[in-house]
Gaussian input, Z-matrix of N, CA and C with variables (Angstrom, degrees):
# hf/3-21g

backbone

0 1
 N
 C     1     B1
 C     2     B2     1     A1
 N     3     B3     2     A2     1     D1
 C     4     B4     3     A3     2     D2
 C     5     B5     4     A4     3     D3
 N     6     B6     5     A5     4     D4
 C     7     B7     6     A6     5     D5
 C     8     B8     7     A7     6     D6
 N     9     B9     8     A8     7     D7
 C    10    B10     9     A9     8     D8
 C    11    B11    10    A10     9     D9
 N    12    B12    11    A11    10    D10
 C    13    B13    12    A12    11    D11
 C    14    B14    13    A13    12    D12
 N    15    B15    14    A14    13    D13
 C    16    B16    15    A15    14    D14
 C    17    B17    16    A16    15    D15
 N    18    B18    17    A17    16    D16
 C    19    B19    18    A18    17    D17
 C    20    B20    19    A19    18    D18
 N    21    B21    20    A20    19    D19
 C    22    B22    21    A21    20    D20
 C    23    B23    22    A22    21    D21
 N    24    B24    23    A23    22    D22
 C    25    B25    24    A24    23    D23
 C    26    B26    25    A25    24    D24
 N    27    B27    26    A26    25    D25
 C    28    B28    27    A27    26    D26
 C    29    B29    28    A28    27    D27
 N    30    B30    29    A29    28    D28
 C    31    B31    30    A30    29    D29
 C    32    B32    31    A31    30    D30
 N    33    B33    32    A32    31    D31
 C    34    B34    33    A33    32    D32
 C    35    B35    34    A34    33    D33
 N    36    B36    35    A35    34    D34
 C    37    B37    36    A36    35    D35
 C    38    B38    37    A37    36    D36
 N    39    B39    38    A38    37    D37
 C    40    B40    39    A39    38    D38
 C    41    B41    40    A40    39    D39
 N    42    B42    41    A41    40    D40
 C    43    B43    42    A42    41    D41
 C    44    B44    43    A43    42    D42
 N    45    B45    44    A44    43    D43
 C    46    B46    45    A45    44    D44
 C    47    B47    46    A46    45    D45
 N    48    B48    47    A47    46    D46
 C    49    B49    48    A48    47    D47
 C    50    B50    49    A49    48    D48
 N    51    B51    50    A50    49    D49
 C    52    B52    51    A51    50    D50
 C    53    B53    52    A52    51    D51
 N    54    B54    53    A53    52    D52
 C    55    B55    54    A54    53    D53
 C    56    B56    55    A55    54    D54
 N    57    B57    56    A56    55    D55
 C    58    B58    57    A57    56    D56
 C    59    B59    58    A58    57    D57
 N    60    B60    59    A59    58    D58
 C    61    B61    60    A60    59    D59
 C    62    B62    61    A61    60    D60
 N    63    B63    62    A62    61    D61
 C    64    B64    63    A63    62    D62
 C    65    B65    64    A64    63    D63
 N    66    B66    65    A65    64    D64
 C    67    B67    66    A66    65    D65
 C    68    B68    67    A67    66    D66
 N    69    B69    68    A68    67    D67
 C    70    B70    69    A69    68    D68
 C    71    B71    70    A70    69    D69
 N    72    B72    71    A71    70    D70
 C    73    B73    72    A72    71    D71
 C    74    B74    73    A73    72    D72
 N    75    B75    74    A74    73    D73
 C    76    B76    75    A75    74    D74
 C    77    B77    76    A76    75    D75
 N    78    B78    77    A77    76    D76
 C    79    B79    78    A78    77    D77
 C    80    B80    79    A79    78    D78
 N    81    B81    80    A80    79    D79
 C    82    B82    81    A81    80    D80
 C    83    B83    82    A82    81    D81
 N    84    B84    83    A83    82    D82
 C    85    B85    84    A84    83    D83
 C    86    B86    85    A85    84    D84
 N    87    B87    86    A86    85    D85
 C    88    B88    87    A87    86    D86
 C    89    B89    88    A88    87    D87
 N    90    B90    89    A89    88    D88
 C    91    B91    90    A90    89    D89
 C    92    B92    91    A91    90    D90
 N    93    B93    92    A92    91    D91
 C    94    B94    93    A93    92    D92
 C    95    B95    94    A94    93    D93
 N    96    B96    95    A95    94    D94
 C    97    B97    96    A96    95    D95
 C    98    B98    97    A97    96    D96
 N    99    B99    98    A98    97    D97
 C   100   B100    99    A99    98    D98
 C   101   B101   100   A100    99    D99
 N   102   B102   101   A101   100   D100
 C   103   B103   102   A102   101   D101
 C   104   B104   103   A103   102   D102
 N   105   B105   104   A104   103   D103
 C   106   B106   105   A105   104   D104
 C   107   B107   106   A106   105   D105
 N   108   B108   107   A107   106   D106
 C   109   B109   108   A108   107   D107
 C   110   B110   109   A109   108   D108
 N   111   B111   110   A110   109   D109
 C   112   B112   111   A111   110   D110
 C   113   B113   112   A112   111   D111
 N   114   B114   113   A113   112   D112
 C   115   B115   114   A114   113   D113
 C   116   B116   115   A115   114   D114
 N   117   B117   116   A116   115   D115
 C   118   B118   117   A117   116   D116
 C   119   B119   118   A118   117   D117
 N   120   B120   119   A119   118   D118
 C   121   B121   120   A120   119   D119
 C   122   B122   121   A121   120   D120
 N   123   B123   122   A122   121   D121
 C   124   B124   123   A123   122   D122
 C   125   B125   124   A124   123   D123
 N   126   B126   125   A125   124   D124
 C   127   B127   126   A126   125   D125
 C   128   B128   127   A127   126   D126
 N   129   B129   128   A128   127   D127
 C   130   B130   129   A129   128   D128
 C   131   B131   130   A130   129   D129
 N   132   B132   131   A131   130   D130
 C   133   B133   132   A132   131   D131
 C   134   B134   133   A133   132   D132
 N   135   B135   134   A134   133   D133
 C   136   B136   135   A135   134   D134
 C   137   B137   136   A136   135   D135
 N   138   B138   137   A137   136   D136
 C   139   B139   138   A138   137   D137
 C   140   B140   139   A139   138   D138
 N   141   B141   140   A140   139   D139
 C   142   B142   141   A141   140   D140
 C   143   B143   142   A142   141   D141
 N   144   B144   143   A143   142   D142
 C   145   B145   144   A144   143   D143
 C   146   B146   145   A145   144   D144
 N   147   B147   146   A146   145   D145
 C   148   B148   147   A147   146   D146
 C   149   B149   148   A148   147   D147
 N   150   B150   149   A149   148   D148
 C   151   B151   150   A150   149   D149
 C   152   B152   151   A151   150   D150
 N   153   B153   152   A152   151   D151
 C   154   B154   153   A153   152   D152
 C   155   B155   154   A154   153   D153
 N   156   B156   155   A155   154   D154
 C   157   B157   156   A156   155   D155
 C   158   B158   157   A157   156   D156
 N   159   B159   158   A158   157   D157
 C   160   B160   159   A159   158   D158
 C   161   B161   160   A160   159   D159
 N   162   B162   161   A161   160   D160
 C   163   B163   162   A162   161   D161
 C   164   B164   163   A163   162   D162
 N   165   B165   164   A164   163   D163
 C   166   B166   165   A165   164   D164
 C   167   B167   166   A166   165   D165
 N   168   B168   167   A167   166   D166
 C   169   B169   168   A168   167   D167
 C   170   B170   169   A169   168   D168
 N   171   B171   170   A170   169   D169
 C   172   B172   171   A171   170   D170
 C   173   B173   172   A172   171   D171
 N   174   B174   173   A173   172   D172
 C   175   B175   174   A174   173   D173
 C   176   B176   175   A175   174   D174
 N   177   B177   176   A176   175   D175
 C   178   B178   177   A177   176   D176
 C   179   B179   178   A178   177   D177
 N   180   B180   179   A179   178   D178
 C   181   B181   180   A180   179   D179
 C   182   B182   181   A181   180   D180
 N   183   B183   182   A182   181   D181
 C   184   B184   183   A183   182   D182
 C   185   B185   184   A184   183   D183
 N   186   B186   185   A185   184   D184
 C   187   B187   186   A186   185   D185
 C   188   B188   187   A187   186   D186
 N   189   B189   188   A188   187   D187
 C   190   B190   189   A189   188   D188
 C   191   B191   190   A190   189   D189
 N   192   B192   191   A191   190   D190
 C   193   B193   192   A192   191   D191
 C   194   B194   193   A193   192   D192
 N   195   B195   194   A194   193   D193
 C   196   B196   195   A195   194   D194
 C   197   B197   196   A196   195   D195
 N   198   B198   197   A197   196   D196
 C   199   B199   198   A198   197   D197
 C   200   B200   199   A199   198   D198
 N   201   B201   200   A200   199   D199
 C   202   B202   201   A201   200   D200
 C   203   B203   202   A202   201   D201
 N   204   B204   203   A203   202   D202
 C   205   B205   204   A204   203   D203
 C   206   B206   205   A205   204   D204
 N   207   B207   206   A206   205   D205
 C   208   B208   207   A207   206   D206
 C   209   B209   208   A208   207   D207
 N   210   B210   209   A209   208   D208
 C   211   B211   210   A210   209   D209
 C   212   B212   211   A211   210   D210
 N   213   B213   212   A212   211   D211
 C   214   B214   213   A213   212   D212
 C   215   B215   214   A214   213   D213
 N   216   B216   215   A215   214   D214
 C   217   B217   216   A216   215   D215
 C   218   B218   217   A217   216   D216
 N   219   B219   218   A218   217   D217
 C   220   B220   219   A219   218   D218
 C   221   B221   220   A220   219   D219
 N   222   B222   221   A221   220   D220
 C   223   B223   222   A222   221   D221
 C   224   B224   223   A223   222   D222
 N   225   B225   224   A224   223   D223
 C   226   B226   225   A225   224   D224
 C   227   B227   226   A226   225   D225
 N   228   B228   227   A227   226   D226
 C   229   B229   228   A228   227   D227
 C   230   B230   229   A229   228   D228
 N   231   B231   230   A230   229   D229
 C   232   B232   231   A231   230   D230
 C   233   B233   232   A232   231   D231
 N   234   B234   233   A233   232   D232
 C   235   B235   234   A234   233   D233
 C   236   B236   235   A235   234   D234
 N   237   B237   236   A236   235   D235
 C   238   B238   237   A237   236   D236
 C   239   B239   238   A238   237   D237
 N   240   B240   239   A239   238   D238
 C   241   B241   240   A240   239   D239
 C   242   B242   241   A241   240   D240
 N   243   B243   242   A242   241   D241
 C   244   B244   243   A243   242   D242
 C   245   B245   244   A244   243   D243
 N   246   B246   245   A245   244   D244
 C   247   B247   246   A246   245   D245
 C   248   B248   247   A247   246   D246
 N   249   B249   248   A248   247   D247
 C   250   B250   249   A249   248   D248
 C   251   B251   250   A250   249   D249
 N   252   B252   251   A251   250   D250
 C   253   B253   252   A252   251   D251
 C   254   B254   253   A253   252   D252

   B1=1.4341
   B2=1.5342
   B3=1.3372
   B4=1.4638
   B5=1.5183
   B6=1.3278
   B7=1.4634
   B8=1.5230
   B9=1.3191
   B10=1.4633
   B11=1.5274
   B12=1.3243
   B13=1.4658
   B14=1.5347
   B15=1.3347
   B16=1.4671
   B17=1.5253
   B18=1.3244
   B19=1.4635
   B20=1.5280
   B21=1.3309
   B22=1.4701
   B23=1.5224
   B24=1.3052
   B25=1.4664
   B26=1.5296
   B27=1.3164
   B28=1.4594
   B29=1.5253
   B30=1.3342
   B31=1.4650
   B32=1.5284
   B33=1.3234
   B34=1.4644
   B35=1.5240
   B36=1.3140
   B37=1.4642
   B38=1.5182
   B39=1.3184
   B40=1.4669
   B41=1.5243
   B42=1.3202
   B43=1.4676
   B44=1.5235
   B45=1.3258
   B46=1.4601
   B47=1.5266
   B48=1.3348
   B49=1.4606
   B50=1.5193
   B51=1.2491
   B52=1.4625
   B53=1.5130
   B54=1.3252
   B55=1.4577
   B56=1.5223
   B57=1.3114
   B58=1.4665
   B59=1.5253
   B60=1.3159
   B61=1.4555
   B62=1.5253
   B63=1.3166
   B64=1.4591
   B65=1.5152
   B66=1.3331
   B67=1.4618
   B68=1.5223
   B69=1.3100
   B70=1.4659
   B71=1.5253
   B72=1.3276
   B73=1.4473
   B74=1.5132
   B75=1.3166
   B76=1.4631
   B77=1.5138
   B78=1.3208
   B79=1.4498
   B80=1.5130
   B81=1.3363
   B82=1.4635
   B83=1.5197
   B84=1.3222
   B85=1.4579
   B86=1.5100
   B87=1.3266
   B88=1.4638
   B89=1.5263
   B90=1.3259
   B91=1.4626
   B92=1.5261
   B93=1.3131
   B94=1.4648
   B95=1.5241
   B96=1.3396
   B97=1.4542
   B98=1.5125
   B99=1.3414
   B100=1.4572
   B101=1.5284
   B102=1.3356
   B103=1.4615
   B104=1.5172
   B105=1.3271
   B106=1.4500
   B107=1.5141
   B108=1.3109
   B109=1.4629
   B110=1.5271
   B111=1.3113
   B112=1.4590
   B113=1.5252
   B114=1.3242
   B115=1.4553
   B116=1.5147
   B117=1.3488
   B118=1.4638
   B119=1.5292
   B120=1.3215
   B121=1.4621
   B122=1.5137
   B123=1.3078
   B124=1.4583
   B125=1.5172
   B126=1.2871
   B127=1.4583
   B128=1.5291
   B129=1.3163
   B130=1.4621
   B131=1.5293
   B132=1.3287
   B133=1.4527
   B134=1.5090
   B135=1.3231
   B136=1.4607
   B137=1.5201
   B138=1.3330
   B139=1.4609
   B140=1.5164
   B141=1.3283
   B142=1.4542
   B143=1.5184
   B144=1.3279
   B145=1.4608
   B146=1.5297
   B147=1.3048
   B148=1.4592
   B149=1.5252
   B150=1.3115
   B151=1.4610
   B152=1.5246
   B153=1.3341
   B154=1.4646
   B155=1.5307
   B156=1.3067
   B157=1.4552
   B158=1.5268
   B159=1.3265
   B160=1.4560
   B161=1.5232
   B162=1.3212
   B163=1.4612
   B164=1.5238
   B165=1.3314
   B166=1.4592
   B167=1.5182
   B168=1.3311
   B169=1.4624
   B170=1.5205
   B171=1.3325
   B172=1.4605
   B173=1.5308
   B174=1.3221
   B175=1.4610
   B176=1.5305
   B177=1.3290
   B178=1.4627
   B179=1.5196
   B180=1.3251
   B181=1.4506
   B182=1.5245
   B183=1.3061
   B184=1.4466
   B185=1.5299
   B186=1.3181
   B187=1.4570
   B188=1.5161
   B189=1.3345
   B190=1.4595
   B191=1.5219
   B192=1.3415
   B193=1.4568
   B194=1.5089
   B195=1.3279
   B196=1.4638
   B197=1.5141
   B198=1.3244
   B199=1.4627
   B200=1.5262
   B201=1.3239
   B202=1.4582
   B203=1.5202
   B204=1.2957
   B205=1.4658
   B206=1.5205
   B207=1.3040
   B208=1.4551
   B209=1.5180
   B210=1.3190
   B211=1.4690
   B212=1.5222
   B213=1.3202
   B214=1.4613
   B215=1.5280
   B216=1.3299
   B217=1.4557
   B218=1.5246
   B219=1.3272
   B220=1.4625
   B221=1.5167
   B222=1.3256
   B223=1.4595
   B224=1.5229
   B225=1.3400
   B226=1.4494
   B227=1.5262
   B228=1.3304
   B229=1.4607
   B230=1.5259
   B231=1.3488
   B232=1.4591
   B233=1.5176
   B234=1.3099
   B235=1.4674
   B236=1.5371
   B237=1.3512
   B238=1.4445
   B239=1.5086
   B240=1.3294
   B241=1.4567
   B242=1.5398
   B243=1.3397
   B244=1.4581
   B245=1.5181
   B246=1.3171
   B247=1.4718
   B248=1.5428
   B249=1.3440
   B250=1.4568
   B251=1.5316
   B252=1.3301
   B253=1.4627
   B254=1.4878
   A1=110.55
   A2=116.62
   A3=119.20
   A4=111.27
   A5=116.80
   A6=120.55
   A7=111.29
   A8=116.09
   A9=119.57
   A10=110.26
   A11=117.16
   A12=121.41
   A13=110.86
   A14=116.86
   A15=120.52
   A16=110.74
   A17=117.93
   A18=121.20
   A19=110.62
   A20=116.84
   A21=120.51
   A22=109.80
   A23=117.80
   A24=121.66
   A25=110.95
   A26=117.68
   A27=121.41
   A28=111.11
   A29=117.73
   A30=120.58
   A31=111.15
   A32=116.85
   A33=120.16
   A34=111.99
   A35=116.26
   A36=120.42
   A37=110.86
   A38=117.69
   A39=121.67
   A40=110.14
   A41=117.78
   A42=121.10
   A43=111.76
   A44=118.58
   A45=120.75
   A46=112.66
   A47=118.63
   A48=121.88
   A49=111.38
   A50=120.76
   A51=123.01
   A52=112.83
   A53=116.49
   A54=122.65
   A55=112.49
   A56=118.29
   A57=120.01
   A58=110.97
   A59=117.58
   A60=119.74
   A61=110.77
   A62=117.27
   A63=120.42
   A64=110.79
   A65=117.02
   A66=120.58
   A67=111.18
   A68=117.90
   A69=123.84
   A70=111.86
   A71=117.12
   A72=120.92
   A73=114.52
   A74=118.67
   A75=121.77
   A76=112.96
   A77=119.34
   A78=122.15
   A79=111.09
   A80=116.35
   A81=119.56
   A82=111.74
   A83=116.48
   A84=121.86
   A85=113.82
   A86=118.38
   A87=122.96
   A88=109.19
   A89=116.51
   A90=121.77
   A91=108.73
   A92=116.17
   A93=121.06
   A94=109.90
   A95=116.11
   A96=121.87
   A97=110.60
   A98=117.70
   A99=120.72
   A100=113.09
   A101=119.29
   A102=121.79
   A103=111.98
   A104=118.05
   A105=121.81
   A106=115.00
   A107=118.82
   A108=120.83
   A109=109.96
   A110=116.84
   A111=121.68
   A112=109.18
   A113=116.38
   A114=122.45
   A115=108.43
   A116=117.54
   A117=118.38
   A118=110.43
   A119=114.78
   A120=119.67
   A121=106.88
   A122=116.65
   A123=120.85
   A124=110.05
   A125=114.45
   A126=120.77
   A127=108.82
   A128=117.07
   A129=121.50
   A130=109.35
   A131=116.24
   A132=122.13
   A133=108.22
   A134=116.39
   A135=122.40
   A136=107.35
   A137=116.28
   A138=121.39
   A139=108.25
   A140=115.34
   A141=120.09
   A142=109.07
   A143=118.55
   A144=119.19
   A145=109.70
   A146=116.48
   A147=122.10
   A148=108.75
   A149=114.96
   A150=120.75
   A151=108.84
   A152=117.91
   A153=119.42
   A154=111.37
   A155=115.70
   A156=122.21
   A157=108.61
   A158=116.48
   A159=121.93
   A160=107.66
   A161=116.35
   A162=121.47
   A163=108.14
   A164=116.19
   A165=121.46
   A166=107.26
   A167=116.86
   A168=120.96
   A169=109.72
   A170=117.49
   A171=119.13
   A172=109.72
   A173=117.99
   A174=119.20
   A175=110.51
   A176=115.86
   A177=121.13
   A178=110.49
   A179=116.39
   A180=122.17
   A181=109.12
   A182=116.33
   A183=120.98
   A184=108.06
   A185=116.37
   A186=121.75
   A187=107.97
   A188=116.29
   A189=121.84
   A190=107.53
   A191=116.54
   A192=121.55
   A193=108.26
   A194=116.01
   A195=120.04
   A196=109.11
   A197=118.50
   A198=119.72
   A199=110.36
   A200=116.84
   A201=120.92
   A202=111.92
   A203=115.72
   A204=121.88
   A205=108.54
   A206=117.58
   A207=122.19
   A208=107.26
   A209=115.31
   A210=120.94
   A211=108.98
   A212=117.99
   A213=120.87
   A214=111.42
   A215=115.33
   A216=121.41
   A217=110.16
   A218=116.31
   A219=120.64
   A220=113.13
   A221=117.97
   A222=120.85
   A223=108.80
   A224=114.90
   A225=121.14
   A226=108.74
   A227=117.64
   A228=122.10
   A229=109.03
   A230=116.76
   A231=122.34
   A232=109.44
   A233=115.31
   A234=123.12
   A235=111.61
   A236=116.77
   A237=119.63
   A238=116.74
   A239=118.28
   A240=119.61
   A241=110.24
   A242=116.51
   A243=120.99
   A244=108.76
   A245=115.70
   A246=121.05
   A247=109.04
   A248=114.55
   A249=120.41
   A250=109.26
   A251=116.25
   A252=120.93
   A253=111.98
   D1=-37.34
   D2=177.86
   D3=-61.01
   D4=-41.75
   D5=-177.80
   D6=-69.25
   D7=-36.49
   D8=177.77
   D9=-64.98
   D10=-44.59
   D11=178.20
   D12=-62.72
   D13=-41.90
   D14=179.68
   D15=-66.42
   D16=-38.10
   D17=179.67
   D18=-67.32
   D19=-43.01
   D20=178.81
   D21=-64.67
   D22=-40.90
   D23=178.53
   D24=-64.37
   D25=-42.50
   D26=179.69
   D27=-66.70
   D28=-42.98
   D29=179.33
   D30=-66.95
   D31=-37.74
   D32=177.43
   D33=-65.09
   D34=-37.00
   D35=178.46
   D36=-68.64
   D37=-43.83
   D38=-179.93
   D39=-67.02
   D40=-39.20
   D41=-178.47
   D42=-68.47
   D43=-26.34
   D44=-178.44
   D45=-77.19
   D46=-13.30
   D47=179.20
   D48=-92.38
   D49=43.23
   D50=-174.56
   D51=-83.15
   D52=-124.63
   D53=-174.89
   D54=-68.13
   D55=-24.91
   D56=-178.47
   D57=-63.54
   D58=-38.94
   D59=177.95
   D60=-70.72
   D61=-38.79
   D62=-179.03
   D63=-66.67
   D64=-35.53
   D65=-178.88
   D66=-93.36
   D67=10.15
   D68=177.68
   D69=60.17
   D70=28.01
   D71=176.57
   D72=82.77
   D73=6.08
   D74=-177.76
   D75=-98.66
   D76=-18.84
   D77=-178.62
   D78=104.24
   D79=171.59
   D80=-177.98
   D81=-67.59
   D82=136.06
   D83=179.59
   D84=85.08
   D85=2.55
   D86=-178.50
   D87=-128.96
   D88=154.51
   D89=178.29
   D90=-148.26
   D91=162.56
   D92=179.27
   D93=-74.86
   D94=137.40
   D95=177.98
   D96=-90.50
   D97=-172.86
   D98=-176.91
   D99=-66.74
   D100=-23.20
   D101=-179.49
   D102=-105.97
   D103=13.49
   D104=175.20
   D105=89.56
   D106=0.19
   D107=179.36
   D108=-84.82
   D109=153.86
   D110=175.19
   D111=-78.30
   D112=128.50
   D113=179.85
   D114=-130.27
   D115=148.11
   D116=177.81
   D117=-67.79
   D118=146.20
   D119=177.00
   D120=-75.34
   D121=118.36
   D122=-176.16
   D123=-83.49
   D124=134.91
   D125=179.43
   D126=-107.03
   D127=163.26
   D128=178.73
   D129=-65.80
   D130=136.92
   D131=179.61
   D132=-111.49
   D133=126.02
   D134=179.27
   D135=-105.29
   D136=124.53
   D137=-178.43
   D138=-117.27
   D139=124.87
   D140=176.49
   D141=-90.87
   D142=144.54
   D143=176.94
   D144=-64.35
   D145=137.29
   D146=-178.06
   D147=-113.01
   D148=-176.39
   D149=177.51
   D150=-64.25
   D151=153.80
   D152=179.45
   D153=-60.56
   D154=144.48
   D155=-177.45
   D156=-98.07
   D157=132.78
   D158=177.98
   D159=-103.82
   D160=123.11
   D161=-179.21
   D162=-109.11
   D163=126.41
   D164=179.07
   D165=-111.45
   D166=120.23
   D167=179.57
   D168=-81.78
   D169=136.53
   D170=174.97
   D171=-71.48
   D172=159.00
   D173=179.00
   D174=-63.03
   D175=145.53
   D176=-178.48
   D177=-69.84
   D178=142.67
   D179=178.06
   D180=-101.75
   D181=148.21
   D182=177.55
   D183=-91.70
   D184=124.32
   D185=-179.63
   D186=-118.28
   D187=127.41
   D188=178.42
   D189=-105.32
   D190=123.17
   D191=-179.22
   D192=-117.45
   D193=123.25
   D194=177.19
   D195=-78.01
   D196=143.43
   D197=178.76
   D198=-65.14
   D199=141.55
   D200=-179.14
   D201=-74.91
   D202=156.47
   D203=177.52
   D204=-85.58
   D205=136.82
   D206=178.22
   D207=-119.36
   D208=116.34
   D209=179.21
   D210=-103.09
   D211=151.99
   D212=177.65
   D213=-63.56
   D214=164.31
   D215=179.12
   D216=-59.92
   D217=133.85
   D218=179.41
   D219=93.19
   D220=0.61
   D221=178.14
   D222=-127.25
   D223=165.16
   D224=-179.46
   D225=-139.64
   D226=150.81
   D227=-179.02
   D228=-80.38
   D229=111.59
   D230=176.53
   D231=-144.32
   D232=144.08
   D233=174.67
   D234=54.79
   D235=36.46
   D236=174.43
   D237=84.33
   D238=8.23
   D239=177.07
   D240=-160.95
   D241=170.18
   D242=179.40
   D243=-78.76
   D244=127.89
   D245=179.90
   D246=-130.12
   D247=154.30
   D248=178.16
   D249=-68.32
   D250=156.98
   D251=179.41
   D252=-53.74

């Protein structure tokens, strides 16, 4: 009985080290990155040259920006003027 229990324990331990160890705990198609996060395994990308791309710029918009208020250190802009905290 001792040998049977030891064999089952050994087989259970070996069986638990399957794909999870190979994929570093991230799952199939993923691997650990330099900071420990799971990242997809990047494959080589082949790009064929395509027809030339025509880019049309939209007309420029006029944007009016009011100058910001600058209050001295220790004050904040409230109710139309610089006030103490």
